[in-house]
All heavy atoms as TSV, in Angstrom:
chain	resi	resn	atom	element	x	y	z
A	1	MET	N	N	81.144	-39.094	-44.357
A	1	MET	CA	C	80.140	-38.740	-43.317
A	1	MET	C	C	80.798	-39.045	-42.000
A	1	MET	O	O	81.291	-40.143	-41.708
A	1	MET	CB	C	78.904	-39.551	-43.566
A	1	MET	CG	C	77.938	-39.222	-42.433
A	1	MET	SD	S	76.449	-40.210	-42.687
A	1	MET	CE	C	75.342	-39.147	-43.545
A	2	THR	N	N	80.760	-38.161	-41.054
A	2	THR	CA	C	81.309	-38.338	-39.737
A	2	THR	C	C	80.112	-38.684	-38.749
A	2	THR	O	O	79.127	-37.944	-38.872
A	2	THR	CB	C	82.156	-37.146	-39.171
A	2	THR	OG1	O	81.291	-36.047	-39.218
A	2	THR	CG2	C	83.290	-36.941	-40.078
A	3	GLU	N	N	80.364	-39.478	-37.834
A	3	GLU	CA	C	79.287	-39.841	-36.823
A	3	GLU	C	C	79.359	-38.792	-35.688
A	3	GLU	O	O	80.526	-38.509	-35.173
A	3	GLU	CB	C	79.615	-41.272	-36.338
A	3	GLU	CG	C	78.383	-42.184	-36.482
A	3	GLU	CD	C	78.815	-43.493	-35.933
A	3	GLU	OE1	O	79.326	-44.378	-36.741
A	3	GLU	OE2	O	78.500	-43.725	-34.753
A	4	GLN	N	N	78.277	-38.331	-35.289
A	4	GLN	CA	C	78.267	-37.426	-34.251
A	4	GLN	C	C	77.545	-38.029	-32.996
A	4	GLN	O	O	76.550	-38.772	-33.189
A	4	GLN	CB	C	77.471	-36.047	-34.535
A	4	GLN	CG	C	78.216	-35.239	-35.627
A	4	GLN	CD	C	77.436	-33.991	-35.768
A	4	GLN	OE1	O	76.270	-33.879	-35.523
A	4	GLN	NE2	N	78.199	-33.012	-36.293
A	5	THR	N	N	78.187	-37.851	-31.925
A	5	THR	CA	C	77.530	-38.284	-30.682
A	5	THR	C	C	76.412	-37.396	-30.301
A	5	THR	O	O	76.596	-36.158	-30.244
A	5	THR	CB	C	78.583	-38.362	-29.475
A	5	THR	OG1	O	79.601	-39.200	-29.969
A	5	THR	CG2	C	77.955	-38.947	-28.256
A	6	PRO	N	N	75.150	-37.846	-30.074
A	6	PRO	CA	C	74.130	-36.968	-29.545
A	6	PRO	C	C	74.447	-36.264	-28.269
A	6	PRO	O	O	75.027	-36.892	-27.402
A	6	PRO	CB	C	72.938	-37.935	-29.469
A	6	PRO	CG	C	73.303	-39.172	-29.869
A	6	PRO	CD	C	74.862	-39.290	-30.045
A	7	ALA	N	N	74.062	-34.902	-28.239
A	7	ALA	CA	C	74.327	-34.198	-27.077
A	7	ALA	C	C	73.403	-34.730	-25.888
A	7	ALA	O	O	72.151	-35.001	-26.147
A	7	ALA	CB	C	73.997	-32.753	-27.305
A	8	ARG	N	N	73.970	-34.842	-24.755
A	8	ARG	CA	C	73.102	-35.244	-23.630
A	8	ARG	C	C	72.493	-34.005	-22.955
A	8	ARG	O	O	73.059	-32.979	-22.812
A	8	ARG	CB	C	74.001	-35.886	-22.597
A	8	ARG	CG	C	74.664	-37.213	-23.076
A	8	ARG	CD	C	75.449	-37.937	-22.041
A	8	ARG	NE	N	74.575	-38.423	-21.043
A	8	ARG	CZ	C	74.842	-38.909	-19.902
A	8	ARG	NH1	N	76.084	-39.129	-19.641
A	8	ARG	NH2	N	73.910	-39.430	-19.086
A	9	VAL	N	N	71.202	-34.195	-22.604
A	9	VAL	CA	C	70.432	-33.133	-22.085
A	9	VAL	C	C	70.344	-33.338	-20.680
A	9	VAL	O	O	69.837	-34.419	-20.359
A	9	VAL	CB	C	69.145	-33.025	-22.825
A	9	VAL	CG1	C	68.263	-31.830	-22.166
A	9	VAL	CG2	C	69.333	-32.608	-24.256
A	10	ASN	N	N	70.730	-32.460	-19.846
A	10	ASN	CA	C	70.496	-32.546	-18.407
A	10	ASN	C	C	69.275	-31.868	-18.064
A	10	ASN	O	O	69.142	-30.752	-18.228
A	10	ASN	CB	C	71.730	-31.881	-17.638
A	10	ASN	CG	C	71.560	-32.005	-16.167
A	10	ASN	OD1	O	70.434	-32.221	-15.542
A	10	ASN	ND2	N	72.617	-31.842	-15.399
A	11	ALA	N	N	68.197	-32.571	-17.634
A	11	ALA	CA	C	66.848	-31.967	-17.373
A	11	ALA	C	C	66.919	-31.019	-16.421
A	11	ALA	O	O	65.870	-30.246	-16.207
A	11	ALA	CB	C	65.824	-33.116	-17.071
A	12	TYR	N	N	67.870	-30.850	-15.525
A	12	TYR	CA	C	67.897	-29.978	-14.459
A	12	TYR	C	C	68.543	-28.664	-14.809
A	12	TYR	O	O	68.630	-27.692	-13.983
A	12	TYR	CB	C	68.684	-30.531	-13.112
A	12	TYR	CG	C	67.908	-31.744	-12.674
A	12	TYR	CD1	C	68.475	-33.035	-12.874
A	12	TYR	CD2	C	66.887	-31.636	-11.894
A	12	TYR	CE1	C	67.840	-34.158	-12.407
A	12	TYR	CE2	C	66.198	-32.672	-11.390
A	12	TYR	CZ	C	66.696	-34.084	-11.620
A	12	TYR	OH	O	66.015	-35.020	-11.126
A	13	THR	N	N	69.122	-28.483	-16.019
A	13	THR	CA	C	69.726	-27.229	-16.388
A	13	THR	C	C	69.190	-26.680	-17.701
A	13	THR	O	O	69.899	-25.891	-18.320
A	13	THR	CB	C	71.179	-27.477	-16.354
A	13	THR	OG1	O	71.475	-28.437	-17.454
A	13	THR	CG2	C	71.813	-27.801	-15.148
A	14	ILE	N	N	68.075	-27.196	-18.229
A	14	ILE	CA	C	67.501	-26.682	-19.459
A	14	ILE	C	C	67.057	-25.143	-19.245
A	14	ILE	O	O	66.375	-24.772	-18.293
A	14	ILE	CB	C	66.329	-27.415	-19.936
A	14	ILE	CG1	C	66.804	-28.862	-20.240
A	14	ILE	CG2	C	65.649	-26.719	-21.178
A	14	ILE	CD1	C	65.748	-29.795	-20.615
A	15	ASP	N	N	67.541	-24.185	-20.118
A	15	ASP	CA	C	67.208	-22.825	-20.024
A	15	ASP	C	C	65.669	-22.555	-19.994
A	15	ASP	O	O	64.957	-23.326	-20.767
A	15	ASP	CB	C	67.751	-22.057	-21.187
A	15	ASP	CG	C	69.342	-21.926	-20.943
A	15	ASP	OD1	O	69.901	-22.084	-19.938
A	15	ASP	OD2	O	69.934	-21.550	-22.062
A	16	GLY	N	N	65.233	-21.733	-19.171
A	16	GLY	CA	C	63.778	-21.507	-19.078
A	16	GLY	C	C	63.023	-22.395	-18.139
A	16	GLY	O	O	61.819	-22.111	-17.786
A	17	ASP	N	N	63.649	-23.429	-17.604
A	17	ASP	CA	C	62.936	-24.206	-16.663
A	17	ASP	C	C	62.774	-23.473	-15.305
A	17	ASP	O	O	63.738	-22.662	-15.004
A	17	ASP	CB	C	63.737	-25.595	-16.378
A	17	ASP	CG	C	63.360	-26.683	-17.394
A	17	ASP	OD1	O	62.645	-26.394	-18.189
A	17	ASP	OD2	O	63.977	-27.756	-17.283
A	18	LEU	N	N	61.819	-23.741	-14.583
A	18	LEU	CA	C	61.545	-23.186	-13.288
A	18	LEU	C	C	61.853	-24.250	-12.244
A	18	LEU	O	O	61.659	-25.467	-12.372
A	18	LEU	CB	C	60.106	-22.698	-13.067
A	18	LEU	CG	C	59.798	-21.575	-13.957
A	18	LEU	CD1	C	58.352	-21.227	-13.824
A	18	LEU	CD2	C	60.647	-20.398	-13.757
A	19	PHE	N	N	62.465	-23.787	-11.083
A	19	PHE	CA	C	62.854	-24.582	-9.934
A	19	PHE	C	C	62.226	-23.966	-8.776
A	19	PHE	O	O	61.766	-22.884	-8.617
A	19	PHE	CB	C	64.339	-24.566	-9.886
A	19	PHE	CG	C	65.098	-25.048	-10.988
A	19	PHE	CD1	C	65.380	-24.360	-12.095
A	19	PHE	CD2	C	65.383	-26.498	-11.022
A	19	PHE	CE1	C	65.978	-24.968	-13.243
A	19	PHE	CE2	C	66.137	-27.025	-12.047
A	19	PHE	CZ	C	66.374	-26.280	-13.141
A	20	LYS	N	N	62.088	-24.833	-7.656
A	20	LYS	CA	C	61.501	-24.347	-6.408
A	20	LYS	C	C	62.543	-24.773	-5.353
A	20	LYS	O	O	63.325	-25.627	-5.516
A	20	LYS	CB	C	60.159	-25.032	-6.164
A	20	LYS	CG	C	60.158	-26.598	-6.300
A	20	LYS	CD	C	58.665	-27.066	-6.191
A	20	LYS	CE	C	58.610	-28.500	-6.663
A	20	LYS	NZ	N	57.183	-28.914	-6.707
A	21	VAL	N	N	62.487	-23.991	-4.316
A	21	VAL	CA	C	63.357	-24.156	-3.123
A	21	VAL	C	C	62.642	-25.204	-2.169
A	21	VAL	O	O	61.498	-24.983	-1.861
A	21	VAL	CB	C	63.665	-22.857	-2.437
A	21	VAL	CG1	C	64.491	-23.112	-1.219
A	21	VAL	CG2	C	64.334	-21.925	-3.465
A	22	LEU	N	N	63.439	-26.236	-1.688
A	22	LEU	CA	C	62.862	-27.138	-0.849
A	22	LEU	C	C	63.735	-27.057	0.468
A	22	LEU	O	O	64.921	-26.612	0.410
A	22	LEU	CB	C	62.987	-28.571	-1.294
A	22	LEU	CG	C	62.212	-28.950	-2.648
A	22	LEU	CD1	C	62.506	-30.454	-2.915
A	22	LEU	CD2	C	60.799	-28.499	-2.571
A	23	ILE	N	N	63.141	-27.469	1.599
A	23	ILE	CA	C	63.836	-27.540	2.849
A	23	ILE	C	C	63.378	-28.794	3.566
A	23	ILE	O	O	62.331	-29.367	3.400
A	23	ILE	CB	C	63.643	-26.249	3.707
A	23	ILE	CG1	C	64.444	-26.128	4.857
A	23	ILE	CG2	C	62.134	-26.152	4.089
A	23	ILE	CD1	C	64.462	-24.835	5.642
A	24	ASN	N	N	64.342	-29.362	4.310
A	24	ASN	CA	C	63.962	-30.659	5.172
A	24	ASN	C	C	64.028	-30.205	6.638
A	24	ASN	O	O	64.213	-29.067	7.030
A	24	ASN	CB	C	64.933	-31.759	4.811
A	24	ASN	CG	C	66.373	-31.480	5.174
A	24	ASN	OD1	O	66.569	-30.617	6.058
A	24	ASN	ND2	N	67.248	-32.258	4.707
A	25	ASP	N	N	63.628	-31.266	7.395
A	25	ASP	CA	C	63.663	-31.123	8.798
A	25	ASP	C	C	64.981	-30.698	9.461
A	25	ASP	O	O	64.990	-30.104	10.636
A	25	ASP	CB	C	63.157	-32.371	9.585
A	25	ASP	CG	C	61.600	-32.587	9.205
A	25	ASP	OD1	O	60.913	-31.657	8.960
A	25	ASP	OD2	O	61.290	-33.867	9.226
A	26	GLU	N	N	66.019	-30.884	8.835
A	26	GLU	CA	C	67.401	-30.368	9.378
A	26	GLU	C	C	67.808	-29.109	8.870
A	26	GLU	O	O	68.862	-28.694	8.984
A	26	GLU	CB	C	68.379	-31.546	8.973
A	26	GLU	CG	C	68.238	-32.834	9.549
A	26	GLU	CD	C	69.260	-33.880	9.194
A	26	GLU	OE1	O	70.260	-33.470	8.501
A	26	GLU	OE2	O	69.058	-35.129	9.494
A	27	GLU	N	N	66.783	-28.469	8.159
A	27	GLU	CA	C	66.978	-27.132	7.700
A	27	GLU	C	C	68.000	-26.960	6.584
A	27	GLU	O	O	68.767	-26.045	6.282
A	27	GLU	CB	C	67.296	-26.033	8.773
A	27	GLU	CG	C	65.948	-25.997	9.812
A	27	GLU	CD	C	66.205	-24.759	10.749
A	27	GLU	OE1	O	67.226	-24.146	10.706
A	27	GLU	OE2	O	65.280	-24.627	11.513
A	28	GLN	N	N	68.201	-28.117	5.831
A	28	GLN	CA	C	68.982	-28.162	4.622
A	28	GLN	C	C	68.152	-27.744	3.369
A	28	GLN	O	O	66.990	-28.136	3.368
A	28	GLN	CB	C	69.687	-29.577	4.359
A	28	GLN	CG	C	70.519	-30.005	5.573
A	28	GLN	CD	C	70.825	-31.510	5.497
A	28	GLN	OE1	O	69.919	-32.235	5.065
A	28	GLN	NE2	N	72.039	-31.789	5.815
A	29	TYR	N	N	68.795	-27.059	2.463
A	29	TYR	CA	C	68.010	-26.499	1.374
A	29	TYR	C	C	68.371	-27.303	0.093
A	29	TYR	O	O	69.452	-27.856	0.037
A	29	TYR	CB	C	68.348	-25.005	1.149
A	29	TYR	CG	C	67.645	-24.061	2.029
A	29	TYR	CD1	C	68.085	-23.919	3.355
A	29	TYR	CD2	C	66.656	-23.257	1.609
A	29	TYR	CE1	C	67.573	-22.969	4.258
A	29	TYR	CE2	C	65.959	-22.335	2.483
A	29	TYR	CZ	C	66.462	-22.256	3.792
A	29	TYR	OH	O	65.836	-21.329	4.657
A	30	SER	N	N	67.464	-27.307	-0.826
A	30	SER	CA	C	67.679	-28.008	-2.227
A	30	SER	C	C	66.980	-27.262	-3.337
A	30	SER	O	O	65.853	-26.714	-2.993
A	30	SER	CB	C	67.287	-29.382	-2.000
A	30	SER	OG	O	67.437	-29.967	-3.224
A	31	ILE	N	N	67.515	-27.394	-4.443
A	31	ILE	CA	C	66.785	-26.884	-5.585
A	31	ILE	C	C	66.100	-28.048	-6.222
A	31	ILE	O	O	66.709	-29.149	-6.334
A	31	ILE	CB	C	67.888	-26.247	-6.643
A	31	ILE	CG1	C	68.558	-25.160	-6.038
A	31	ILE	CG2	C	67.339	-25.909	-7.961
A	31	ILE	CD1	C	69.805	-24.616	-6.882
A	32	TRP	N	N	64.893	-27.926	-6.680
A	32	TRP	CA	C	64.204	-28.939	-7.243
A	32	TRP	C	C	63.379	-28.568	-8.478
A	32	TRP	O	O	62.789	-27.508	-8.400
A	32	TRP	CB	C	63.230	-29.539	-6.115
A	32	TRP	CG	C	62.795	-30.930	-6.502
A	32	TRP	CD1	C	61.485	-31.226	-6.854
A	32	TRP	CD2	C	63.391	-32.140	-6.444
A	32	TRP	NE1	N	61.258	-32.567	-7.030
A	32	TRP	CE2	C	62.461	-33.126	-6.760
A	32	TRP	CE3	C	64.724	-32.378	-6.176
A	32	TRP	CZ2	C	63.051	-34.441	-6.800
A	32	TRP	CZ3	C	65.164	-33.843	-6.199
A	32	TRP	CH2	C	64.205	-34.674	-6.523
A	33	PRO	N	N	63.308	-29.355	-9.463
A	33	PRO	CA	C	62.565	-28.922	-10.640
A	33	PRO	C	C	61.080	-28.691	-10.382
A	33	PRO	O	O	60.431	-29.541	-9.638
A	33	PRO	CB	C	62.717	-30.013	-11.733
A	33	PRO	CG	C	64.013	-30.647	-11.258
A	33	PRO	CD	C	63.887	-30.546	-9.779
A	34	GLU	N	N	60.469	-27.586	-10.662
A	34	GLU	CA	C	59.014	-27.263	-10.261
A	34	GLU	C	C	58.000	-28.292	-10.830
A	34	GLU	O	O	57.167	-28.571	-10.058
A	34	GLU	CB	C	58.682	-25.898	-11.020
A	34	GLU	CG	C	57.395	-25.302	-10.392
A	34	GLU	CD	C	57.171	-23.901	-10.733
A	34	GLU	OE1	O	56.893	-23.614	-11.845
A	34	GLU	OE2	O	57.196	-23.002	-9.828
A	35	GLN	N	N	58.310	-28.957	-11.848
A	35	GLN	CA	C	57.251	-29.935	-12.434
A	35	GLN	C	C	57.353	-31.276	-11.658
A	35	GLN	O	O	56.529	-32.065	-11.884
A	35	GLN	CB	C	57.440	-30.066	-13.923
A	35	GLN	CG	C	58.675	-30.835	-14.376
A	35	GLN	CD	C	59.916	-29.982	-14.511
A	35	GLN	OE1	O	59.974	-28.843	-13.999
A	35	GLN	NE2	N	60.968	-30.608	-15.041
A	36	LYS	N	N	58.393	-31.530	-10.860
A	36	LYS	CA	C	58.503	-32.751	-10.230
A	36	LYS	C	C	57.947	-32.742	-8.813
A	36	LYS	O	O	57.944	-31.781	-8.163
A	36	LYS	CB	C	60.026	-33.154	-10.122
A	36	LYS	CG	C	60.683	-33.508	-11.353
A	36	LYS	CD	C	61.939	-34.202	-11.177
A	36	LYS	CE	C	62.428	-34.877	-12.420
A	36	LYS	NZ	N	62.313	-36.292	-12.349
A	37	ALA	N	N	57.423	-33.934	-8.415
A	37	ALA	CA	C	56.808	-34.059	-7.128
A	37	ALA	C	C	57.885	-33.892	-6.007
A	37	ALA	O	O	59.009	-34.348	-6.200
A	37	ALA	CB	C	56.126	-35.396	-6.961
A	38	VAL	N	N	57.576	-33.292	-4.893
A	38	VAL	CA	C	58.501	-33.067	-3.852
A	38	VAL	C	C	58.730	-34.411	-3.154
A	38	VAL	O	O	57.803	-35.237	-2.777
A	38	VAL	CB	C	57.869	-32.120	-2.791
A	38	VAL	CG1	C	58.906	-32.014	-1.560
A	38	VAL	CG2	C	57.779	-30.698	-3.436
A	39	PRO	N	N	60.064	-34.851	-2.980
A	39	PRO	CA	C	60.314	-36.128	-2.414
A	39	PRO	C	C	60.063	-36.171	-0.846
A	39	PRO	O	O	59.990	-35.103	-0.240
A	39	PRO	CB	C	61.867	-36.249	-2.609
A	39	PRO	CG	C	62.355	-34.894	-2.934
A	39	PRO	CD	C	61.276	-34.113	-3.319
A	40	ALA	N	N	59.803	-37.319	-0.382
A	40	ALA	CA	C	59.442	-37.523	1.050
A	40	ALA	C	C	60.534	-36.823	2.042
A	40	ALA	O	O	61.652	-37.042	1.633
A	40	ALA	CB	C	59.359	-38.987	1.364
A	41	GLY	N	N	60.077	-36.148	2.949
A	41	GLY	CA	C	61.009	-35.560	3.949
A	41	GLY	C	C	61.404	-34.115	3.524
A	41	GLY	O	O	62.193	-33.467	4.239
A	42	TRP	N	N	61.004	-33.680	2.464
A	42	TRP	CA	C	61.249	-32.351	1.930
A	42	TRP	C	C	59.967	-31.467	1.844
A	42	TRP	O	O	58.850	-32.132	1.607
A	42	TRP	CB	C	61.968	-32.329	0.560
A	42	TRP	CG	C	63.390	-32.908	0.645
A	42	TRP	CD1	C	63.707	-34.168	0.714
A	42	TRP	CD2	C	64.646	-32.165	1.017
A	42	TRP	NE1	N	65.055	-34.328	0.737
A	42	TRP	CE2	C	65.597	-33.128	1.052
A	42	TRP	CE3	C	64.879	-30.811	1.089
A	42	TRP	CZ2	C	66.893	-32.632	1.105
A	42	TRP	CZ3	C	66.182	-30.398	1.334
A	42	TRP	CH2	C	67.205	-31.376	1.400
A	43	TYR	N	N	60.065	-30.275	1.957
A	43	TYR	CA	C	58.937	-29.278	2.071
A	43	TYR	C	C	59.189	-28.104	1.108
A	43	TYR	O	O	60.358	-27.593	1.108
A	43	TYR	CB	C	58.551	-28.903	3.418
A	43	TYR	CG	C	58.464	-30.030	4.299
A	43	TYR	CD1	C	59.496	-30.383	5.084
A	43	TYR	CD2	C	57.295	-30.814	4.428
A	43	TYR	CE1	C	59.495	-31.487	5.869
A	43	TYR	CE2	C	57.265	-31.879	5.248
A	43	TYR	CZ	C	58.281	-32.285	6.068
A	43	TYR	OH	O	58.235	-33.376	6.890
A	44	GLU	N	N	58.241	-27.617	0.354
A	44	GLU	CA	C	58.442	-26.417	-0.355
A	44	GLU	C	C	58.584	-25.281	0.481
A	44	GLU	O	O	57.888	-25.047	1.535
A	44	GLU	CB	C	57.199	-26.259	-1.396
A	44	GLU	CG	C	57.149	-27.278	-2.462
A	44	GLU	CD	C	56.117	-27.031	-3.446
A	44	GLU	OE1	O	55.929	-25.858	-3.820
A	44	GLU	OE2	O	55.404	-27.918	-3.833
A	45	LYS	N	N	59.518	-24.348	0.254
A	45	LYS	CA	C	59.836	-23.252	0.970
A	45	LYS	C	C	58.962	-22.044	0.457
A	45	LYS	O	O	58.959	-21.063	1.288
A	45	LYS	CB	C	61.312	-22.901	0.850
A	45	LYS	CG	C	61.806	-21.817	1.740
A	45	LYS	CD	C	61.730	-22.193	3.209
A	45	LYS	CE	C	62.293	-21.042	4.024
A	45	LYS	NZ	N	61.866	-21.156	5.432
A	46	GLY	N	N	58.319	-22.096	-0.718
A	46	GLY	CA	C	57.411	-20.977	-1.151
A	46	GLY	C	C	58.145	-20.063	-2.080
A	46	GLY	O	O	57.647	-18.992	-2.404
A	47	PHE	N	N	59.325	-20.450	-2.612
A	47	PHE	CA	C	60.048	-19.583	-3.555
A	47	PHE	C	C	60.340	-20.516	-4.815
A	47	PHE	O	O	60.722	-21.527	-4.743
A	47	PHE	CB	C	61.349	-19.077	-2.987
A	47	PHE	CG	C	62.041	-18.162	-3.861
A	47	PHE	CD1	C	61.687	-16.792	-3.928
A	47	PHE	CD2	C	63.003	-18.603	-4.696
A	47	PHE	CE1	C	62.293	-15.816	-4.690
A	47	PHE	CE2	C	63.553	-17.641	-5.667
A	47	PHE	CZ	C	63.268	-16.400	-5.621
A	48	SER	N	N	60.154	-19.943	-5.995
A	48	SER	CA	C	60.397	-20.554	-7.208
A	48	SER	C	C	61.032	-19.556	-8.142
A	48	SER	O	O	60.729	-18.375	-8.152
A	48	SER	CB	C	59.210	-21.284	-7.792
A	48	SER	OG	O	58.167	-20.441	-8.152
A	49	GLY	N	N	61.719	-19.974	-9.203
A	49	GLY	CA	C	62.275	-19.159	-10.212
A	49	GLY	C	C	63.265	-19.842	-10.985
A	49	GLY	O	O	63.284	-21.086	-11.028
A	50	SER	N	N	64.126	-19.195	-11.726
A	50	SER	CA	C	65.143	-19.747	-12.589
A	50	SER	C	C	66.182	-20.369	-11.590
A	50	SER	O	O	66.322	-20.158	-10.373
A	50	SER	CB	C	65.849	-18.656	-13.328
A	50	SER	OG	O	66.541	-17.877	-12.600
A	51	LYS	N	N	67.095	-21.246	-12.214
A	51	LYS	CA	C	68.051	-21.771	-11.332
A	51	LYS	C	C	68.967	-20.730	-10.743
A	51	LYS	O	O	69.303	-20.979	-9.465
A	51	LYS	CB	C	68.978	-22.729	-12.240
A	51	LYS	CG	C	69.967	-23.629	-11.449
A	51	LYS	CD	C	70.607	-24.571	-12.391
A	51	LYS	CE	C	71.488	-25.579	-11.562
A	51	LYS	NZ	N	72.151	-26.543	-12.424
A	52	GLU	N	N	69.301	-19.684	-11.256
A	52	GLU	CA	C	70.048	-18.585	-10.651
A	52	GLU	C	C	69.337	-17.954	-9.586
A	52	GLU	O	O	69.951	-17.667	-8.593
A	52	GLU	CB	C	70.490	-17.628	-11.799
A	52	GLU	CG	C	71.449	-18.098	-12.830
A	52	GLU	CD	C	70.798	-19.106	-13.891
A	52	GLU	OE1	O	69.555	-18.924	-14.090
A	52	GLU	OE2	O	71.445	-19.806	-14.557
A	53	GLU	N	N	67.987	-17.738	-9.773
A	53	GLU	CA	C	67.195	-17.054	-8.694
A	53	GLU	C	C	67.099	-17.898	-7.508
A	53	GLU	O	O	67.245	-17.525	-6.273
A	53	GLU	CB	C	65.866	-16.676	-9.257
A	53	GLU	CG	C	65.871	-15.571	-10.335
A	53	GLU	CD	C	64.548	-15.487	-11.085
A	53	GLU	OE1	O	63.798	-16.457	-11.271
A	53	GLU	OE2	O	64.277	-14.388	-11.431
A	54	VAL	N	N	66.832	-19.209	-7.626
A	54	VAL	CA	C	66.683	-20.043	-6.465
A	54	VAL	C	C	67.989	-20.277	-5.755
A	54	VAL	O	O	68.151	-20.328	-4.587
A	54	VAL	CB	C	65.911	-21.320	-6.817
A	54	VAL	CG1	C	64.505	-21.159	-7.285
A	54	VAL	CG2	C	66.665	-22.201	-7.874
A	55	SER	N	N	69.068	-20.380	-6.598
A	55	SER	CA	C	70.358	-20.348	-5.996
A	55	SER	C	C	70.811	-19.210	-5.079
A	55	SER	O	O	71.297	-19.296	-4.059
A	55	SER	CB	C	71.531	-20.623	-7.073
A	55	SER	OG	O	71.336	-21.828	-7.682
A	56	ALA	N	N	70.367	-17.972	-5.580
A	56	ALA	CA	C	70.706	-16.781	-4.922
A	56	ALA	C	C	69.737	-16.699	-3.630
A	56	ALA	O	O	70.301	-16.321	-2.588
A	56	ALA	CB	C	70.379	-15.583	-5.759
A	57	TYR	N	N	68.582	-17.214	-3.765
A	57	TYR	CA	C	67.611	-17.313	-2.520
A	57	TYR	C	C	68.274	-18.172	-1.410
A	57	TYR	O	O	68.377	-17.814	-0.339
A	57	TYR	CB	C	66.248	-17.780	-3.058
A	57	TYR	CG	C	65.278	-17.968	-1.850
A	57	TYR	CD1	C	64.456	-16.983	-1.512
A	57	TYR	CD2	C	65.237	-19.101	-0.956
A	57	TYR	CE1	C	63.509	-17.108	-0.434
A	57	TYR	CE2	C	64.433	-19.307	-0.046
A	57	TYR	CZ	C	63.549	-18.262	0.377
A	57	TYR	OH	O	62.693	-18.459	1.343
A	58	ILE	N	N	68.754	-19.290	-1.801
A	58	ILE	CA	C	69.362	-20.322	-0.933
A	58	ILE	C	C	70.625	-19.689	-0.373
A	58	ILE	O	O	70.859	-19.803	0.901
A	58	ILE	CB	C	69.569	-21.626	-1.577
A	58	ILE	CG1	C	68.387	-22.389	-1.894
A	58	ILE	CG2	C	70.563	-22.545	-0.703
A	58	ILE	CD1	C	68.392	-23.598	-2.716
A	59	ASP	N	N	71.429	-19.015	-1.069
A	59	ASP	CA	C	72.674	-18.462	-0.501
A	59	ASP	C	C	72.385	-17.378	0.482
A	59	ASP	O	O	73.040	-17.266	1.461
A	59	ASP	CB	C	73.496	-17.715	-1.701
A	59	ASP	CG	C	74.050	-18.779	-2.693
A	59	ASP	OD1	O	74.239	-19.973	-2.216
A	59	ASP	OD2	O	74.535	-18.435	-3.692
A	60	LYS	N	N	71.307	-16.710	0.358
A	60	LYS	CA	C	70.878	-15.595	1.231
A	60	LYS	C	C	70.194	-16.187	2.460
A	60	LYS	O	O	70.576	-15.629	3.603
A	60	LYS	CB	C	69.827	-14.692	0.556
A	60	LYS	CG	C	69.413	-13.564	1.344
A	60	LYS	CD	C	68.435	-12.577	0.644
A	60	LYS	CE	C	67.977	-11.482	1.534
A	60	LYS	NZ	N	67.028	-10.602	0.830
A	61	HIS	N	N	69.512	-17.254	2.385
A	61	HIS	CA	C	68.680	-17.721	3.530
A	61	HIS	C	C	69.385	-18.904	4.242
A	61	HIS	O	O	69.008	-19.077	5.432
A	61	HIS	CB	C	67.306	-18.140	3.067
A	61	HIS	CG	C	66.478	-16.947	2.710
A	61	HIS	ND1	N	66.497	-16.378	1.473
A	61	HIS	CD2	C	65.670	-16.071	3.429
A	61	HIS	CE1	C	65.680	-15.300	1.295
A	61	HIS	NE2	N	65.206	-15.057	2.516
A	62	TRP	N	N	70.274	-19.680	3.626
A	62	TRP	CA	C	70.829	-20.745	4.220
A	62	TRP	C	C	72.110	-20.286	4.916
A	62	TRP	O	O	73.176	-20.332	4.289
A	62	TRP	CB	C	71.052	-21.970	3.299
A	62	TRP	CG	C	71.419	-23.278	3.931
A	62	TRP	CD1	C	71.525	-23.571	5.253
A	62	TRP	CD2	C	71.859	-24.398	3.182
A	62	TRP	NE1	N	71.915	-24.795	5.390
A	62	TRP	CE2	C	72.064	-25.453	4.214
A	62	TRP	CE3	C	71.963	-24.857	1.846
A	62	TRP	CZ2	C	72.460	-26.723	3.916
A	62	TRP	CZ3	C	72.245	-26.097	1.517
A	62	TRP	CH2	C	72.632	-27.056	2.529
A	63	THR	N	N	72.081	-20.086	6.092
A	63	THR	CA	C	73.253	-19.402	6.867
A	63	THR	C	C	74.152	-20.430	7.555
A	63	THR	O	O	74.962	-20.097	8.397
A	63	THR	CB	C	72.822	-18.339	7.749
A	63	THR	OG1	O	71.884	-18.752	8.659
A	63	THR	CG2	C	72.211	-17.253	6.901
A	64	ASP	N	N	73.727	-21.696	7.485
A	64	ASP	CA	C	74.368	-22.771	8.222
A	64	ASP	C	C	75.868	-22.930	7.837
A	64	ASP	O	O	76.247	-23.045	6.790
A	64	ASP	CB	C	73.590	-24.169	8.059
A	64	ASP	CG	C	74.116	-25.259	8.915
A	64	ASP	OD1	O	74.653	-24.955	10.001
A	64	ASP	OD2	O	73.992	-26.419	8.504
């Protein structure tokens, strides 16, 4: 019998999870899990979707 190391699950990349786009006062963007509370200093931008969708949204709108 061989011992297997349990696979680590990254809660931020589970398929099917939804994410939201956040922005701060310095107009920096962030991807945030939809089910988590927004951290202090960040605000919801009003867009959510898959990790790929929110990444594309940020690439299009964050021109800094």
